[in-house]
C-alpha positions, 0 to 999 in steps of 0.5 A, spaced: 500 500 500 502 506 497 502 512 503 505 517 499 504 518 491 508 523 487 506 523 480 510 527 474 512 533 479 516 539 476 519 544 479 524 550 477 528 556 481 529 562 476 532 559 470 534 552 473 530 546 472 531 542 479 526 537 478 522 534 471 517 530 471 519 526 477 515 520 480 516 517 487 512 512 491 513 510 498 510 504 500 508 502 508 514 500 512 519 502 506 525 505 509 528 509 503 534 513 502 534 519 498 541 520 495 544 525 490 550 530 489 549 537 492 544 541 489 541 536 485 534 537 489 533 533 495 531 538 499 527 541 494 523 534 493 522 534 501 519 541 501 514 539 496 512 533 499 511 536 506 507 542 503 513 547 504 513 548 496 508 548 491 511 544 485 510 548 478 506 542 476 504 535 478 501 531 484 503 529 491 498 525 495 498 522 502 494 517 504 488 518 509 490 519 516 498 518 516 502 523 520 508 526 518 514 528 522 520 532 519 526 533 521 528 540 519 535 543 522 533 550 521 527 550 526 528 555 531 527 553 539 524 558 544 529 562 549 527 560 556 524 553 555 528 547 557 530 541 553 525 537 557 519 542 556 521 542 548 520 534 548 514 534 552 511 538 546 511 531 543 505 529 547 502 536 547 495 533 546 495 528 551 498 534 556 492 538 554 487 532 555 490 532 562 489 539 563 482 539 561 481 533 566 484 537 572 479 543 570 473 538 570 475 536 577 476 543 579 469 545 576 466 539 580 466 542 587 461 547 585 457 543 580 450 540 581 449 532 582 447 531 575 453 536 572 458 532 576 455 525 573 456 528 566 463 530 568 465 524 571 463 520 565 468 525 561 473 524 566 473 517 565 473 517 557 479 522 558 482 517 563 482 511 558 485 515 553 491 517 557 492 510 560 491 507 553 497 512 550 501 510 556 501 517 559 503 516 566 510 513 563 511 518 558 517 521 563 520 514 563 519 514 555 522 521 554 528 519 559 529 513 555 530 516 548 533 522 550 538 518 553 539 514 547 541 521 543 545 523 549 541 529 552 540 526 559 548 528 560 547 535 557 541 536 562 534 536 561 533 542 565 538 546 560 535 552 556 535 550 549 538 557 547 544 555 550 545 549 546 550 548 540 548 546 533 549 539 534 545 539 541 539 543 538 539 537 532 539 532 538 533 535 541 529 536 535 531 529 533 529 526 540 522 530 539 521 527 533 522 520 535 518 521 541 512 523 536 512 516 533 509 519 526 507 514 521 512 517 516 519 520 518 522 524 514 529 525 516 534 530 512 541 529 514 540 526 521 547 524 523 550 531 522 552 533 529 551 527 532 556 523 535 559 516 533 555 513 539 549 516 538 549 515 530 549 507 532 543 508 537 539 512 531 542 506 527 539 501 531 532 505 532 531 506 525 533 498 523 527 496 528 522 502 526 516 499 523 513 505 520 516 508 513 521 513 513 525 517 508 532 519 509 537 524 506 544 522 508 551 522 505 553 517 511 554 511 507 555 506 512 549 509 516 545 509 509 547 501 508 545 499 514 538 502 515 535 503 508 532 498 503 530 502 497 534 508 494 531 514 490 537 517 486 536 524 484 540 526 478 539 531 472 532 533 475 530 526 474 528 521 480 530 513 479 528 508 484 532 502 486 531 496 490 536 495 496 541 499 500 547 504 497 552 498 495 547 495 491 544 501 488 552 503 486 552 496 482 545 497 479 547 504 477 554 503 474 550 497 469 545 503 468 550 508 466 554 503 461 547 501 458 546 508 457 552 510 454 552 503 449 545 505 447 548 512 445 554 510 442 550 505 438 545 510 435 550 515 434 554 510 429 547 509 426 546 516 425 552 517 422 551 511 417 544 514 415 547 521 414 553 519 410 548 515 405 543 521 404 549 525 403 552 521 398 545 519 394 540 525 395 543 528 388 543 522 384 536 521 380 537 513 381 538 513 388 534 519 391 528 515 393 532 511 397 536 517 400 529 520 402 527 514 405 533 514 410 531 521 411 524 519 414 528 514 418 532 519 421 527 524 422 523 519 426 529 517 430 528 519 438 535 522 439 538 520 445 542 525 449 549 523 451 549 521 458 552 527 462 558 526 467 557 528 474 561 535 476 566 532 481 570 537 485 577 538 485 580 540 492 587 543 493 590 547 499 595 552 498 601 551 502 604 557 506 612 557 508 614 552 513 612 554 521 616 552 527 616 545 530 611 546 535 605 549 532 602 550 539 602 548 546 598 549 552 599 551 559 594 549 564 589 550 559 581 550 561 576 551 556 569 554 557 565 560 557 561 561 564 563 555 567 569 550 566 568 544 561 575 541 562 580 539 567 587 543 566 590 541 559 597 540 557 597 538 550 602 540 544 601 539 537 608 539 532 609 541 525 606 535 520 601 532 525 594 530 523 590 530 529 582 528 529 578 530 535 572 526 537 568 525 543 560 527 544 557 534 543 557 539 548 564 537 551 568 543 548 571 540 541 569 547 537 571 551 543 578 548 543 578 550 536 576 557 537 580 558 543 587 555 539 585 560 534 584 566 539 577 567 537 575 566 544 579 567 551 581 561 555 577 560 561 583 560 564 591 558 563 594 559 556 595 557 549 602 558 546 603 559 539 609 557 534 612 562 529 610 563 522 603 560 523 598 561 517 592 558 520 586 556 515 579 555 519 573 552 517 567 553 522 562 548 523 556 553 522 555 558 517 550 564 518 543 562 514 542 570 513 548 571 508 545 575 502 552 575 498 552 571 492 557 565 492 561 570 488 561 576 492 562 571 498 569 570 495 570 577 493 569 579 500 575 576 502 579 576 496 577 583 492 583 583 488 581 577 484 578 577 477 571 575 475 574 569 471 579 567 477 573 567 482 568 563 477 574 558 476 575 557 483 568 556 485 567 551 479 573 547 481 570 546 487 564 543 484 559 549 483 555 550 477 554 557 474 547 557 477 550 556 484 555 561 483 550 566 482 545 564 487 545 567 494 549 563 500 542 563 504 539 559 498 544 554 497 544 547 500 548 545 506 553 542 501 553 547 496 554 552 502 560 548 505 563 548 498 563 555 497 567 556 504 572 551 502 573 555 496 575 561 500 579 556 505 583 554 498 585 560 496 589 562 502 596 560 503 596 556 510 600 551 513 595 549 519 588 547 517 583 547 523 577 544 521 570 543 525 566 538 522 567 539 514 564 533 512 557 535 514 552 536 508 558 534 503 556 529 498 560 522 497 564 525 491 566 531 495 567 528 501 572 523 498 576 529 494 576 532 501 579 526 504 584 526 498 586 533 499 587 532 506 592 526 505 596 530 500 596 536 504 603 537 507 602 542 513 598 540 520 591 539 521 586 539 527 580 536 525 573 535 529 569 529 526 564 524 527 566 520 522 571 515 523 571 512 516 573 519 513 579 520 518 582 513 521 586 512 515 590 518 514 591 522 521 597 521 525 593 522 532 586 521 535 584 526 541 578 524 545 575 530 549 572 525 553 578 524 557 579 531 558 572 533 561 569 535 568 563 532 566 560 525 567 560 522 560 
C-alpha cells in the first residue's frame, strides 16, 4: 500500500530546472534513502512533499490519516524553555487532555449532582485515553530516548538557547522520535551527532516499523538502515531496490547501458547521414536517400549521458612554521563555567590530529580558543612562529545575502571575475550556484563555497570543525584526498571515523579531558 504518491512533479528556481517530471512512491514500512550530489534537489523534493513548496506542476498525494514528522535543522527553539519542556511538546495533545481533566475536577466542587455525573463520565473517557497512550510513563519514555541521543548528560533542565548546533539537532531529533509519526522524514540526521549516538539512531531506525525517508551522505549509516534508494540526478528521480552498495552496482550497469545505447545510435546516425549525403543528388538513388531521411527524422535522439561535476580540492601551502605549532599551559576551556580539567597538550609540525568525543564537551571551543577567537577560561595557549592558520567553522550564518561570488570577493577583492568563477567551479559549483545567494544554497553547496575561500589562502595549519557535514560522497572523498596530500598540520573535529582513521597521525578524545560525567 502506497502512503505517499508523487506523480510527474516539476519544479524550477529562476532559470534552473531542479526537478522534471519526477515520480516517487513510498510504500508502507519502506525505509528509503534519498541520495544525490549537492544541489541536485533533495531538499527541494522534501519541501514539496511536506507542503513547504508548491511544485510548478504535478501531484503529491498522502494517504488518509498518516502523520508526518520532519526533521528540519533550521527550526528555531524558544529562549527560556528547557530541553525537557521542548520534548514534552511531543505529547502536547495528551498534556492538554490532562489539563482539561484537572479543570473538570476543579469545576466539580461547585457543580450540581447531575453536572458532576456528566463530568465524571468525561473524566473517565479522558482517563482511558491517557492510560491507553501510556501517559503516566511518558517521563520514563522521554528519559529513555533522550538518553539514547545523549541529552540526559547535557541536562534536561538546560535552556535550549544555550545549546550548540549539534545539541539543538539532538533535541529536535529526540522530539521527533518521541512523536512516533507514521512517516519520518529525516534530512541529514547524523550531522552533529556523535559516533555513539549515530549507532543508537542506527539501531532505532533498523527496528522502526513505519516508513521513513532519509537524506544522508553517511554511507555506512545509509547501508545499514535503508532498503530502497531514490537517486536524484539531472532533475530526474530513479528508484532502486536495496541499500547504497546495491544501488552503486545497479547504477554503474545503468550508466554503461546508457552510454552503449548512445554510442550505438550515434554510429547509426552517422551511417544514415553519410548515405543521405552521398545519394540525395543522384536521380537513381534519391528515393532511397529520402527514405533514410524519414528514418532519421523519426529517430528519438538519445542525449549523451552527462558526467557528474566532481570537485577538485587543493590547499595552498604557506612557508614552513616552527616545530611546535602550539602548546598549552594549564589550559581550561569554557565560557561561564569550566568544561575541562587543566590541559597540557602540544601539537607539532606535520601532525594530523582528529578530535572526537560527544557533543557539548568543548571540541569547537578548543578550536576557537587555539585560534584566539575566544579567551581561555583560564591558563594559556602558546603559539609557534610563522603560523598561517586556515579555519573552517562548523556553522555558517543562514542570513548571508552575498552571492557565492561576492562571498569570495569579500575576502579576496583583488581577484578577477574569471579567477573567482574558476575557483568556485573547481570546487564543484555550477554557474547557477555561483550567482545564487549563500542563504539559498544547500548545506553542501554552502560548505563548498567556504572551502573555496579556505583554498585560496596560503596556510600551513588547517583547523577544521566538522567539514564533512552536508558534503556529498564525491566531495567528501576529494576532501579526504586533499587532506592526505596536504603537507602542513591539521586539527580536525569529526564524527566520522571512516573519513579520518586512515590518514591522521593522532586521535584526541575530549572525553578524557572533561569535568563532566560522560
